[in-house]
MOPAC internal coordinates of N, CA, C and O (Angstrom, degrees):
PM7 1SCF
backbone

  N    0.0000 0     0.00 0     0.00 0    0    0    0
  C    1.4551 1     0.00 0     0.00 0    1    0    0
  C    1.5179 1   109.06 1     0.00 0    2    1    0
  O    1.2310 1   120.75 1   -41.34 1    3    2    1
  N    1.3088 1   116.17 1   138.66 1    3    2    1
  C    1.4545 1   122.07 1  -177.65 1    5    3    2
  C    1.5217 1   109.55 1   -88.96 1    6    5    3
  O    1.2310 1   120.04 1   -70.91 1    7    6    5
  N    1.3254 1   117.53 1   109.09 1    7    6    5
  C    1.4602 1   122.05 1  -176.85 1    9    7    6
  C    1.5197 1   109.94 1   -99.79 1   10    9    7
  O    1.2310 1   120.23 1   -72.62 1   11   10    9
  N    1.3365 1   117.17 1   107.38 1   11   10    9
  C    1.4553 1   121.60 1  -179.33 1   13   11   10
  C    1.5131 1   112.30 1  -108.75 1   14   13   11
  O    1.2310 1   119.57 1  -179.50 1   15   14   13
  N    1.3273 1   118.42 1     0.50 1   15   14   13
  C    1.4609 1   123.17 1  -179.27 1   17   15   14
  C    1.5216 1   112.21 1    55.03 1   18   17   15
  O    1.2310 1   120.25 1  -145.10 1   19   18   17
  N    1.3077 1   117.13 1    34.90 1   19   18   17
  C    1.4530 1   121.20 1   174.77 1   21   19   18
  C    1.5070 1   115.00 1    80.88 1   22   21   19
  O    1.2310 1   118.93 1  -167.94 1   23   22   21
  N    1.3202 1   119.65 1    12.06 1   23   22   21
  C    1.4505 1   120.96 1  -179.00 1   25   23   22
  C    1.5199 1   109.52 1  -138.40 1   26   25   23
  O    1.2310 1   121.14 1   -39.24 1   27   26   25
  N    1.3169 1   115.43 1   140.76 1   27   26   25
  C    1.4534 1   119.57 1   176.31 1   29   27   26
  C    1.5197 1   111.01 1   -85.00 1   30   29   27
  O    1.2310 1   119.78 1   171.87 1   31   30   29
  N    1.3167 1   118.02 1    -8.13 1   31   30   29
  C    1.4527 1   121.35 1  -172.90 1   33   31   30
  C    1.5213 1   113.31 1  -108.84 1   34   33   31
  O    1.2310 1   119.49 1   173.11 1   35   34   33
  N    1.3297 1   118.58 1    -6.89 1   35   34   33
  C    1.4580 1   120.69 1   179.81 1   37   35   34
  C    1.5259 1   108.86 1   -83.87 1   38   37   35
  O    1.2310 1   120.63 1   -43.70 1   39   38   37
  N    1.3200 1   116.39 1   136.30 1   39   38   37
  C    1.4584 1   119.89 1   179.10 1   41   39   38
  C    1.5271 1   109.12 1   -72.11 1   42   41   39
  O    1.2310 1   121.01 1   -38.19 1   43   42   41
  N    1.3214 1   115.67 1   141.81 1   43   42   41
  C    1.4562 1   118.17 1   175.03 1   45   43   42
  C    1.5225 1   108.25 1   -71.01 1   46   45   43
  O    1.2310 1   120.72 1   -25.96 1   47   46   45
  N    1.3121 1   116.22 1   154.04 1   47   46   45
  C    1.4550 1   120.19 1  -173.44 1   49   47   46
  C    1.5254 1   113.03 1   -66.47 1   50   49   47
  O    1.2310 1   119.59 1   158.43 1   51   50   49
  N    1.3113 1   118.39 1   -21.57 1   51   50   49
  C    1.4618 1   121.12 1  -179.67 1   53   51   50
  C    1.5224 1   112.59 1   -79.54 1   54   53   51
  O    1.2310 1   119.67 1   167.18 1   55   54   53
  N    1.3348 1   118.23 1   -12.82 1   55   54   53
  C    1.4620 1   121.62 1  -175.49 1   57   55   54
  C    1.5245 1   114.07 1   -86.84 1   58   57   55
  O    1.2310 1   119.32 1   175.75 1   59   58   57
  N    1.3164 1   118.90 1    -4.25 1   59   58   57
  C    1.4606 1   119.65 1  -178.43 1   61   59   58
  C    1.5226 1   109.84 1   -70.77 1   62   61   59
  O    1.2310 1   121.63 1   -39.23 1   63   62   61
  N    1.3434 1   114.49 1   140.77 1   63   62   61
  C    1.4584 1   120.01 1  -174.35 1   65   63   62
  C    1.5225 1   111.33 1   -75.38 1   66   65   63
  O    1.2310 1   121.74 1   -36.35 1   67   66   65
  N    1.2978 1   114.28 1   143.65 1   67   66   65
  C    1.4527 1   120.91 1   178.07 1   69   67   66
  C    1.5348 1   108.59 1  -106.47 1   70   69   67
  O    1.2310 1   120.16 1   -25.56 1   71   70   69
  N    1.3201 1   117.29 1   154.44 1   71   70   69
  C    1.4731 1   119.67 1   179.00 1   73   71   70
  C    1.5288 1   111.73 1   -61.12 1   74   73   71
  O    1.2310 1   121.21 1   -39.48 1   75   74   73
  N    1.3389 1   115.30 1   140.52 1   75   74   73
  C    1.4660 1   121.12 1  -179.61 1   77   75   74
  C    1.5278 1   110.18 1  -104.04 1   78   77   75
  O    1.2310 1   120.87 1   123.45 1   79   78   77
  N    1.3417 1   115.93 1   -56.55 1   79   78   77
  C    1.4633 1   120.41 1  -177.36 1   81   79   78
  C    1.5190 1   109.35 1  -140.30 1   82   81   79
  O    1.2310 1   120.71 1   -40.87 1   83   82   81
  N    1.3080 1   116.25 1   139.13 1   83   82   81
  C    1.4678 1   122.97 1   177.53 1   85   83   82
  C    1.5270 1   112.08 1    57.40 1   86   85   83
  O    1.2310 1   120.06 1  -150.77 1   87   86   85
  N    1.3092 1   117.48 1    29.23 1   87   86   85
  C    1.4574 1   121.74 1   179.50 1   89   87   86
  C    1.5177 1   113.62 1    74.38 1   90   89   87
  O    1.2310 1   120.04 1  -166.38 1   91   90   89
  N    1.3392 1   117.53 1    13.62 1   91   90   89
  C    1.4667 1   121.47 1  -178.47 1   93   91   90
  C    1.5262 1   110.08 1  -108.41 1   94   93   91
  O    1.2310 1   121.32 1   -35.21 1   95   94   93
  N    1.3192 1   115.08 1   144.79 1   95   94   93
  C    1.4607 1   119.66 1   174.72 1   97   95   94
  C    1.5223 1   108.97 1   -77.81 1   98   97   95
  O    1.2310 1   121.06 1    -6.72 1   99   98   97
  N    1.3312 1   115.59 1   173.28 1   99   98   97
  C    1.4616 1   120.05 1  -179.47 1  101   99   98
  C    1.5233 1   111.11 1   -61.02 1  102  101   99
  O    1.2310 1   120.25 1   139.82 1  103  102  101
  N    1.3243 1   117.13 1   -40.18 1  103  102  101
  C    1.4669 1   120.54 1  -179.36 1  105  103  102
  C    1.5255 1   111.79 1   -63.69 1  106  105  103
  O    1.2310 1   120.58 1   133.26 1  107  106  105
  N    1.3187 1   116.50 1   -46.74 1  107  106  105
  C    1.4628 1   120.05 1  -178.96 1  109  107  106
  C    1.5260 1   110.24 1   -66.80 1  110  109  107
  O    1.2310 1   120.15 1   142.81 1  111  110  109
  N    1.3256 1   117.32 1   -37.19 1  111  110  109
  C    1.4590 1   121.10 1   178.17 1  113  111  110
  C    1.5267 1   110.62 1   -62.72 1  114  113  111
  O    1.2310 1   120.04 1   137.01 1  115  114  113
  N    1.3256 1   117.54 1   -42.99 1  115  114  113
  C    1.4637 1   121.06 1   177.58 1  117  115  114
  C    1.5232 1   110.55 1   -65.96 1  118  117  115
  O    1.2310 1   119.80 1   141.98 1  119  118  117
  N    1.3319 1   118.00 1   -38.02 1  119  118  117
  C    1.4642 1   121.35 1   176.92 1  121  119  118
  C    1.5273 1   110.80 1   -61.55 1  122  121  119
  O    1.2310 1   120.12 1   134.11 1  123  122  121
  N    1.3208 1   117.37 1   -45.89 1  123  122  121
  C    1.4696 1   121.11 1  -179.93 1  125  123  122
  C    1.5258 1   110.44 1   -65.22 1  126  125  123
  O    1.2310 1   119.90 1   136.70 1  127  126  125
  N    1.3329 1   117.80 1   -43.30 1  127  126  125
  C    1.4649 1   120.57 1   177.89 1  129  127  126
  C    1.5272 1   111.35 1   -62.37 1  130  129  127
  O    1.2310 1   120.22 1   142.16 1  131  130  129
  N    1.3260 1   117.19 1   -37.84 1  131  130  129
  C    1.4595 1   120.66 1   177.05 1  133  131  130
  C    1.5178 1   112.14 1   -65.38 1  134  133  131
  O    1.2310 1   120.44 1   138.69 1  135  134  133
  N    1.3272 1   116.77 1   -41.31 1  135  134  133
  C    1.4673 1   120.01 1   178.51 1  137  135  134
  C    1.5276 1   110.33 1   -65.02 1  138  137  135
  O    1.2310 1   120.52 1   139.13 1  139  138  137
  N    1.3387 1   116.60 1   -40.87 1  139  138  137
  C    1.4684 1   120.24 1   177.48 1  141  139  138
  C    1.5214 1   110.20 1   -63.79 1  142  141  139
  O    1.2310 1   119.69 1   137.34 1  143  142  141
  N    1.3298 1   118.20 1   -42.66 1  143  142  141
  C    1.4623 1   122.29 1   179.39 1  145  143  142
  C    1.5243 1   111.18 1   -62.54 1  146  145  143
  O    1.2310 1   120.17 1   133.27 1  147  146  145
  N    1.3258 1   117.27 1   -46.73 1  147  146  145
  C    1.4654 1   120.97 1   179.94 1  149  147  146
  C    1.5226 1   110.28 1   -63.91 1  150  149  147
  O    1.2310 1   120.28 1   138.69 1  151  150  149
  N    1.3159 1   117.07 1   -41.31 1  151  150  149
  C    1.4697 1   120.38 1   178.31 1  153  151  150
  C    1.5235 1   110.79 1   -62.56 1  154  153  151
  O    1.2310 1   120.28 1   136.66 1  155  154  153
  N    1.3293 1   117.07 1   -43.34 1  155  154  153
  C    1.4663 1   120.58 1   179.60 1  157  155  154
  C    1.5233 1   111.21 1   -63.48 1  158  157  155
  O    1.2310 1   120.31 1   137.82 1  159  158  157
  N    1.3179 1   117.01 1   -42.18 1  159  158  157
  C    1.4671 1   120.28 1  -179.99 1  161  159  158
  C    1.5249 1   110.76 1   -65.08 1  162  161  159
  O    1.2310 1   120.11 1   134.09 1  163  162  161
  N    1.3311 1   117.39 1   -45.91 1  163  162  161
  C    1.4678 1   119.51 1  -178.12 1  165  163  162
  C    1.5277 1   111.50 1   -67.81 1  166  165  163
  O    1.2310 1   119.66 1   143.22 1  167  166  165
  N    1.3242 1   118.26 1   -36.78 1  167  166  165
  C    1.4710 1   120.18 1   176.87 1  169  167  166
  C    1.5223 1   110.29 1   -66.17 1  170  169  167
  O    1.2310 1   120.22 1   139.39 1  171  170  169
  N    1.3312 1   117.18 1   -40.61 1  171  170  169
  C    1.4638 1   120.75 1   178.09 1  173  171  170
  C    1.5203 1   110.96 1   -62.60 1  174  173  171
  O    1.2310 1   120.15 1   135.35 1  175  174  173
  N    1.3167 1   117.32 1   -44.65 1  175  174  173
  C    1.4663 1   120.69 1   178.85 1  177  175  174
  C    1.5255 1   110.23 1   -63.14 1  178  177  175
  O    1.2310 1   120.30 1   140.05 1  179  178  177
  N    1.3162 1   117.04 1   -39.95 1  179  178  177
  C    1.4591 1   121.03 1   179.82 1  181  179  178
  C    1.5260 1   111.24 1   -66.22 1  182  181  179
  O    1.2310 1   120.09 1   136.88 1  183  182  181
  N    1.3423 1   117.44 1   -43.12 1  183  182  181
  C    1.4653 1   120.93 1  -179.79 1  185  183  182
  C    1.5228 1   112.43 1   -68.85 1  186  185  183
  O    1.2310 1   120.34 1   150.98 1  187  186  185
  N    1.3239 1   116.95 1   -29.02 1  187  186  185
  C    1.4649 1   120.32 1   178.10 1  189  187  186
  C    1.5213 1   111.61 1   -76.20 1  190  189  187
  O    1.2310 1   120.35 1   169.06 1  191  190  189
  N    1.3161 1   116.94 1   -10.94 1  191  190  189
  C    1.4610 1   120.58 1   177.66 1  193  191  190
  C    1.5178 1   113.58 1    80.49 1  194  193  191
  O    1.2310 1   120.50 1  -159.58 1  195  194  193
  N    1.3113 1   116.64 1    20.42 1  195  194  193
  C    1.4651 1   119.75 1   178.65 1  197  195  194
  C    1.5247 1   109.99 1   -78.58 1  198  197  195
  O    1.2310 1   120.86 1    -5.92 1  199  198  197
  N    1.2973 1   115.97 1   174.08 1  199  198  197
  C    1.4607 1   122.67 1  -175.31 1  201  199  198
  C    1.5365 1   111.84 1   -62.25 1  202  201  199
  O    1.2310 1   121.34 1   -36.18 1  203  202  201
  N    1.3356 1   115.03 1   143.82 1  203  202  201
  C    1.4654 1   120.04 1   176.33 1  205  203  202
  C    1.5222 1   111.28 1   -64.92 1  206  205  203
  O    1.2310 1   121.12 1   146.17 1  207  206  205
  N    1.3300 1   115.46 1   -33.83 1  207  206  205
  C    1.4696 1   119.14 1   179.80 1  209  207  206
  C    1.5240 1   110.05 1   -63.31 1  210  209  207
  O    1.2310 1   120.10 1   141.39 1  211  210  209
  N    1.3146 1   117.41 1   -38.61 1  211  210  209
  C    1.4640 1   121.00 1   177.37 1  213  211  210
  C    1.5292 1   110.36 1   -63.66 1  214  213  211
  O    1.2310 1   120.62 1   140.74 1  215  214  213
  N    1.3252 1   116.42 1   -39.26 1  215  214  213
  C    1.4619 1   120.76 1   179.00 1  217  215  214
  C    1.5317 1   110.43 1   -63.83 1  218  217  215
  O    1.2310 1   120.34 1   131.48 1  219  218  217
  N    1.3379 1   116.96 1   -48.52 1  219  218  217
  C    1.4669 1   120.60 1  -179.55 1  221  219  218
  C    1.5255 1   111.30 1   -66.00 1  222  221  219
  O    1.2310 1   120.54 1   138.63 1  223  222  221
  N    1.3244 1   116.57 1   -41.37 1  223  222  221
  C    1.4595 1   120.66 1  -179.97 1  225  223  222
  C    1.5328 1   110.64 1   -61.73 1  226  225  223
  O    1.2310 1   120.72 1   136.17 1  227  226  225
  N    1.3263 1   116.24 1   -43.83 1  227  226  225
  C    1.4639 1   120.21 1   178.26 1  229  227  226
  C    1.5263 1   110.90 1   -63.05 1  230  229  227
  O    1.2310 1   120.54 1   137.43 1  231  230  229
  N    1.3347 1   116.58 1   -42.57 1  231  230  229
  C    1.4663 1   119.98 1  -179.97 1  233  231  230
  C    1.5270 1   111.11 1   -64.39 1  234  233  231
  O    1.2310 1   120.08 1   138.05 1  235  234  233
  N    1.3432 1   117.45 1   -41.95 1  235  234  233
  C    1.4650 1   120.36 1  -178.59 1  237  235  234
  C    1.5232 1   112.95 1   -73.37 1  238  237  235
  O    1.2310 1   119.95 1   160.30 1  239  238  237
  N    1.3250 1   117.70 1   -19.70 1  239  238  237
  C    1.4641 1   119.90 1   177.48 1  241  239  238
  C    1.5307 1   111.04 1   -88.68 1  242  241  239
  O    1.2310 1   120.10 1   141.37 1  243  242  241
  N    1.3356 1   117.42 1   -38.63 1  243  242  241
  C    1.4624 1   121.05 1  -174.77 1  245  243  242
  C    1.5302 1   112.15 1   -82.49 1  246  245  243
  O    1.2310 1   119.28 1   143.51 1  247  246  245
  N    1.3221 1   118.98 1   -36.49 1  247  246  245
  C    1.4674 1   121.93 1  -172.28 1  249  247  246
  C    1.5352 1   115.68 1   -71.07 1  250  249  247
  O    1.2310 1   118.14 1   137.33 1  251  250  249
  N    1.3345 1   121.14 1   -42.67 1  251  250  249
  C    1.4755 1   119.71 1  -173.07 1  253  251  250
  C    1.5269 1   116.90 1   -55.07 1  254  253  251
  O    1.2310 1   118.37 1   138.58 1  255  254  253
  N    1.3343 1   120.70 1   -41.42 1  255  254  253
  C    1.4724 1   117.09 1   178.66 1  257  255  254
  C    1.5310 1   113.19 1   -60.45 1  258  257  255
  O    1.2310 1   120.49 1   140.82 1  259  258  257
  N    1.3256 1   116.66 1   -39.18 1  259  258  257
  C    1.4669 1   120.01 1   178.59 1  261  259  258
  C    1.5226 1   111.02 1   -66.66 1  262  261  259
  O    1.2310 1   120.40 1   138.79 1  263  262  261
  N    1.3239 1   116.83 1   -41.21 1  263  262  261
  C    1.4665 1   120.88 1  -178.83 1  265  263  262
  C    1.5267 1   110.54 1   -68.73 1  266  265  263
  O    1.2310 1   120.25 1   135.92 1  267  266  265
  N    1.3279 1   117.12 1   -44.08 1  267  266  265
  C    1.4680 1   120.96 1  -179.00 1  269  267  266
  C    1.5264 1   110.70 1   -61.60 1  270  269  267
  O    1.2310 1   120.41 1   134.47 1  271  270  269
  N    1.3331 1   116.82 1   -45.53 1  271  270  269
  C    1.4637 1   119.45 1   179.61 1  273  271  270
  C    1.5238 1   111.37 1   -72.01 1  274  273  271
  O    1.2310 1   120.35 1   137.85 1  275  274  273
  N    1.3181 1   116.93 1   -42.15 1  275  274  273
  C    1.4577 1   121.13 1  -175.80 1  277  275  274
  C    1.5120 1   113.80 1   -64.83 1  278  277  275
  O    1.2310 1   119.82 1   142.88 1  279  278  277
  N    1.3228 1   117.94 1   -37.12 1  279  278  277
  C    1.4605 1   121.47 1  -179.06 1  281  279  278
  C    1.5256 1   113.10 1   -89.92 1  282  281  279
  O    1.2310 1   120.27 1   176.40 1  283  282  281
  N    1.3322 1   117.09 1    -3.60 1  283  282  281
  C    1.4620 1   120.57 1   175.25 1  285  283  282
  C    1.5141 1   114.53 1    82.97 1  286  285  283
  O    1.2310 1   120.21 1  -164.26 1  287  286  285
  N    1.3406 1   117.21 1    15.74 1  287  286  285
  C    1.4632 1   119.35 1   178.96 1  289  287  286
  C    1.5211 1   111.39 1   -66.19 1  290  289  287
  O    1.2310 1   120.05 1   153.95 1  291  290  289
  N    1.3354 1   117.51 1   -26.05 1  291  290  289
  C    1.4567 1   119.94 1  -179.96 1  293  291  290
  C    1.5256 1   111.21 1   -63.80 1  294  293  291
  O    1.2310 1   119.99 1   138.97 1  295  294  293
  N    1.3255 1   117.62 1   -41.03 1  295  294  293
  C    1.4686 1   119.93 1   178.04 1  297  295  294
  C    1.5210 1   111.57 1   -70.04 1  298  297  295
  O    1.2310 1   120.53 1   143.37 1  299  298  297
  N    1.3252 1   116.59 1   -36.63 1  299  298  297
  C    1.4597 1   120.52 1   178.10 1  301  299  298
  C    1.5273 1   110.68 1   -61.90 1  302  301  299
  O    1.2310 1   120.62 1   133.45 1  303  302  301
  N    1.3303 1   116.43 1   -46.55 1  303  302  301
  C    1.4664 1   120.65 1   179.50 1  305  303  302
  C    1.5220 1   110.01 1   -66.35 1  306  305  303
  O    1.2310 1   120.34 1   138.71 1  307  306  305
  N    1.3388 1   116.96 1   -41.29 1  307  306  305
  C    1.4675 1   120.29 1   179.55 1  309  307  306
  C    1.5264 1   110.96 1   -61.76 1  310  309  307
  O    1.2310 1   120.10 1   137.03 1  311  310  309
  N    1.3330 1   117.41 1   -42.97 1  311  310  309
  C    1.4643 1   120.81 1   179.39 1  313  311  310
  C    1.5228 1   111.60 1   -64.47 1  314  313  311
  O    1.2310 1   119.89 1   138.73 1  315  314  313
  N    1.3334 1   117.81 1   -41.27 1  315  314  313
  C    1.4710 1   120.68 1   178.97 1  317  315  314
  C    1.5224 1   111.47 1   -65.62 1  318  317  315
  O    1.2310 1   120.58 1   137.37 1  319  318  317
  N    1.3344 1   116.49 1   -42.63 1  319  318  317
  C    1.4650 1   119.91 1   179.37 1  321  319  318
  C    1.5235 1   110.17 1   -65.02 1  322  321  319
  O    1.2310 1   120.05 1   136.24 1  323  322  321
  N    1.3267 1   117.51 1   -43.76 1  323  322  321
  C    1.4643 1   120.28 1   179.29 1  325  323  322
  C    1.5269 1   111.25 1   -63.72 1  326  325  323
  O    1.2310 1   119.97 1   142.31 1  327  326  325
  N    1.3349 1   117.65 1   -37.69 1  327  326  325
  C    1.4623 1   120.67 1   178.32 1  329  327  326
  C    1.5239 1   110.66 1   -65.90 1  330  329  327
  O    1.2310 1   120.18 1   138.24 1  331  330  329
  N    1.3390 1   117.26 1   -41.76 1  331  330  329
  C    1.4634 1   120.24 1  -179.16 1  333  331  330
  C    1.5256 1   112.21 1   -71.57 1  334  333  331
  O    1.2310 1   119.98 1   151.23 1  335  334  333
  N    1.3278 1   117.65 1   -28.77 1  335  334  333
  C    1.4625 1   120.37 1   179.87 1  337  335  334
  C    1.5247 1   112.89 1   -87.37 1  338  337  335
  O    1.2310 1   120.28 1   167.01 1  339  338  337
  N    1.3236 1   117.06 1   -12.99 1  339  338  337
  C    1.4630 1   121.55 1  -178.71 1  341  339  338
  C    1.5234 1   109.82 1   -69.09 1  342  341  339
  O    1.2310 1   120.60 1   -47.53 1  343  342  341
  N    1.3148 1   116.46 1   132.47 1  343  342  341
  C    1.4551 1   120.74 1   177.37 1  345  343  342
  C    1.5209 1   107.65 1   -73.67 1  346  345  343
  O    1.2310 1   121.11 1   -57.81 1  347  346  345
  N    1.3257 1   115.49 1   122.19 1  347  346  345
  C    1.4610 1   120.57 1  -178.24 1  349  347  346
  C    1.5201 1   108.51 1  -112.76 1  350  349  347
  O    1.2310 1   120.92 1   -62.13 1  351  350  349
  N    1.3163 1   115.85 1   117.87 1  351  350  349
  C    1.4616 1   120.19 1   179.81 1  353  351  350
  C    1.5135 1   108.59 1   -94.18 1  354  353  351
  O    1.2310 1   121.20 1   -48.86 1  355  354  353
  N    1.3171 1   115.31 1   131.14 1  355  354  353
  C    1.4639 1   120.53 1   178.15 1  357  355  354
  C    1.5217 1   108.17 1  -127.55 1  358  357  355
  O    1.2310 1   121.17 1   -42.66 1  359  358  357
  N    1.3017 1   115.36 1   137.34 1  359  358  357
  C    1.4538 1   120.32 1   177.98 1  361  359  358
  C    1.5131 1   110.70 1  -107.92 1  362  361  359
  O    1.2310 1   120.62 1   -41.57 1  363  362  361
  N    1.3066 1   116.41 1   138.43 1  363  362  361
  C    1.4580 1   121.45 1   179.84 1  365  363  362
  C    1.5226 1   109.02 1  -122.68 1  366  365  363
  O    1.2310 1   120.38 1   -42.33 1  367  366  365
  N    1.3070 1   116.87 1   137.67 1  367  366  365
  C    1.4507 1   122.77 1  -179.99 1  369  367  366
  C    1.5207 1   108.66 1   -98.91 1  370  369  367
  O    1.2310 1   120.78 1   -55.82 1  371  370  369
  N    1.3225 1   116.12 1   124.18 1  371  370  369
  C    1.4657 1   120.40 1   178.49 1  373  371  370
  C    1.5178 1   109.05 1  -125.33 1  374  373  371
  O    1.2310 1   121.08 1   -12.74 1  375  374  373
  N    1.3123 1   115.53 1   167.26 1  375  374  373
  C    1.4632 1   120.78 1   179.00 1  377  375  374
  C    1.5233 1   111.72 1   -85.61 1  378  377  375
  O    1.2310 1   120.17 1   172.92 1  379  378  377
  N    1.3054 1   117.28 1    -7.08 1  379  378  377
  C    1.4570 1   120.73 1  -173.84 1  381  379  378
  C    1.5173 1   110.38 1   -96.50 1  382  381  379
  O    1.2310 1   121.26 1   -40.31 1  383  382  381
  N    1.3144 1   115.19 1   139.69 1  383  382  381
  C    1.4558 1   121.04 1   177.83 1  385  383  382
  C    1.5247 1   108.65 1   -80.35 1  386  385  383
  O    1.2310 1   121.06 1   -23.39 1  387  386  385
  N    1.3186 1   115.57 1   156.61 1  387  386  385
  C    1.4499 1   119.53 1  -179.78 1  389  387  386
  C    1.5225 1   109.52 1   -66.13 1  390  389  387
  O    1.2310 1   120.37 1   -44.13 1  391  390  389
  N    1.2935 1   116.91 1   135.87 1  391  390  389
  C    1.4494 1   121.47 1  -179.38 1  393  391  390
  C    1.5095 1   113.59 1    93.50 1  394  393  391
  O    1.2310 1   119.82 1   167.20 1  395  394  393
  N    1.3201 1   117.96 1   -12.80 1  395  394  393
  C    1.4594 1   121.27 1   179.38 1  397  395  394
  C    1.5296 1   108.91 1   -76.07 1  398  397  395
  O    1.2310 1   120.88 1   -42.93 1  399  398  397
  N    1.3280 1   115.92 1   137.07 1  399  398  397
  C    1.4595 1   119.51 1  -178.69 1  401  399  398
  C    1.5186 1   110.28 1   -90.29 1  402  401  399
  O    1.2310 1   121.02 1   -32.06 1  403  402  401
  N    1.3223 1   115.66 1   147.94 1  403  402  401
  C    1.4552 1   121.69 1   179.98 1  405  403  402
  C    1.5228 1   110.23 1   -91.57 1  406  405  403
  O    1.2310 1   121.06 1   -33.23 1  407  406  405
  N    1.3111 1   115.58 1   146.77 1  407  406  405
  C    1.4604 1   120.68 1   172.27 1  409  407  406
  C    1.5145 1   107.88 1  -111.17 1  410  409  407
  O    1.2310 1   120.80 1    -6.87 1  411  410  409
  N    1.3287 1   116.08 1   173.13 1  411  410  409
  C    1.4601 1   118.56 1  -176.88 1  413  411  410
  C    1.5267 1   112.06 1   -70.39 1  414  413  411
  O    1.2310 1   119.49 1   162.63 1  415  414  413
  N    1.3372 1   118.58 1   -17.37 1  415  414  413
  C    1.4627 1   121.35 1  -178.25 1  417  415  414
  C    1.5340 1   113.51 1   -97.29 1  418  417  415
  O    1.2310 1   119.32 1  -178.04 1  419  418  417
  N    1.3114 1   118.90 1     1.96 1  419  418  417
  C    1.4622 1   120.97 1  -175.10 1  421  419  418
  C    1.5253 1   113.64 1   -65.29 1  422  421  419
  O    1.2310 1   119.96 1   152.02 1  423  422  421
  N    1.3032 1   117.68 1   -27.98 1  423  422  421
  C    1.4579 1   120.00 1  -173.79 1  425  423  422
  C    1.5236 1   112.91 1  -107.35 1  426  425  423
  O    1.2310 1   120.01 1  -168.11 1  427  426  425
  N    1.3028 1   117.59 1    11.89 1  427  426  425
  C    1.4628 1   120.77 1   177.19 1  429  427  426
  C    1.5200 1   109.61 1   -84.19 1  430  429  427
  O    1.2310 1   120.65 1   -33.30 1  431  430  429
  N    1.3077 1   116.37 1   146.70 1  431  430  429
  C    1.4527 1   122.07 1   177.26 1  433  431  430
  C    1.5271 1   107.37 1   -91.48 1  434  433  431
  O    1.2310 1   119.95 1   -67.48 1  435  434  433
  N    1.3439 1   117.70 1   112.52 1  435  434  433
  C    1.4553 1   121.74 1  -172.64 1  437  435  434
  C    1.5240 1   112.89 1   -87.28 1  438  437  435
  O    1.2310 1   119.57 1   163.85 1  439  438  437
  N    1.3043 1   118.43 1   -16.15 1  439  438  437
  C    1.4618 1   119.74 1   177.84 1  441  439  438
  C    1.5178 1   107.24 1  -131.62 1  442  441  439
  O    1.2310 1   121.51 1   -23.59 1  443  442  441
  N    1.3172 1   114.71 1   156.41 1  443  442  441
  C    1.4592 1   118.28 1  -179.44 1  445  443  442
  C    1.5194 1   109.18 1   -79.08 1  446  445  443
  O    1.2310 1   120.61 1   -45.40 1  447  446  445
  N    1.3008 1   116.43 1   134.60 1  447  446  445
  C    1.4534 1   121.91 1   179.00 1  449  447  446
  C    1.5150 1   107.84 1   -98.64 1  450  449  447
  O    1.2310 1   120.79 1   -51.43 1  451  450  449
  N    1.3308 1   116.09 1   128.57 1  451  450  449
  C    1.4582 1   120.57 1   178.18 1  453  451  450
  C    1.5196 1   108.03 1  -111.79 1  454  453  451
  O    1.2310 1   121.00 1   -47.25 1  455  454  453
  N    1.2934 1   115.70 1   132.75 1  455  454  453
  C    1.4578 1   121.74 1  -176.99 1  457  455  454
  C    1.5236 1   112.79 1   -83.58 1  458  457  455
  O    1.2310 1   119.69 1   167.81 1  459  458  457
  N    1.3372 1   118.19 1   -12.19 1  459  458  457
  C    1.4597 1   120.28 1  -177.22 1  461  459  458
  C    1.5213 1   109.47 1  -142.93 1  462  461  459
  O    1.2310 1   121.07 1   -17.13 1  463  462  461
  N    1.2966 1   115.56 1   162.87 1  463  462  461
  C    1.4559 1   121.97 1   179.37 1  465  463  462
  C    1.5218 1   108.70 1   -87.60 1  466  465  463
  O    1.2310 1   120.30 1   -54.43 1  467  466  465
  N    1.3360 1   117.02 1   125.57 1  467  466  465
  C    1.4601 1   120.80 1  -175.64 1  469  467  466
  C    1.5247 1   113.28 1   -83.90 1  470  469  467
  O    1.2310 1   119.00 1   177.66 1  471  470  469
  N    1.3057 1   119.52 1    -2.34 1  471  470  469
  C    1.4651 1   120.56 1  -176.81 1  473  471  470
  C    1.5061 1   113.23 1   -75.92 1  474  473  471
  O    1.2310 1   120.10 1   180.00 1  475  474  473

């Protein structure tokens, strides 16, 4: 039986990631490997005496995919997009029957509404 606890967007309890190596999940491991890779590339560029702009540009191009995946922003964005694209049906209860035409006075409040008893 598929248990979603009443939501299409909640992760099932079996889908949570388990540690793979050194107590880290796959996402955190990829994040650490990405940081090590970016650090190695920028240190190599710096030691070769190339331009600082090239070093920063390389770091800003290589690092974001690792950070986005490692911190789980990809699932957050995916869930928000799926929620916004999901067709949401809402029902509203009105006093008017289907096919009845509205007049300009239908939505006016004809008596004063009091929220409390003045006695």
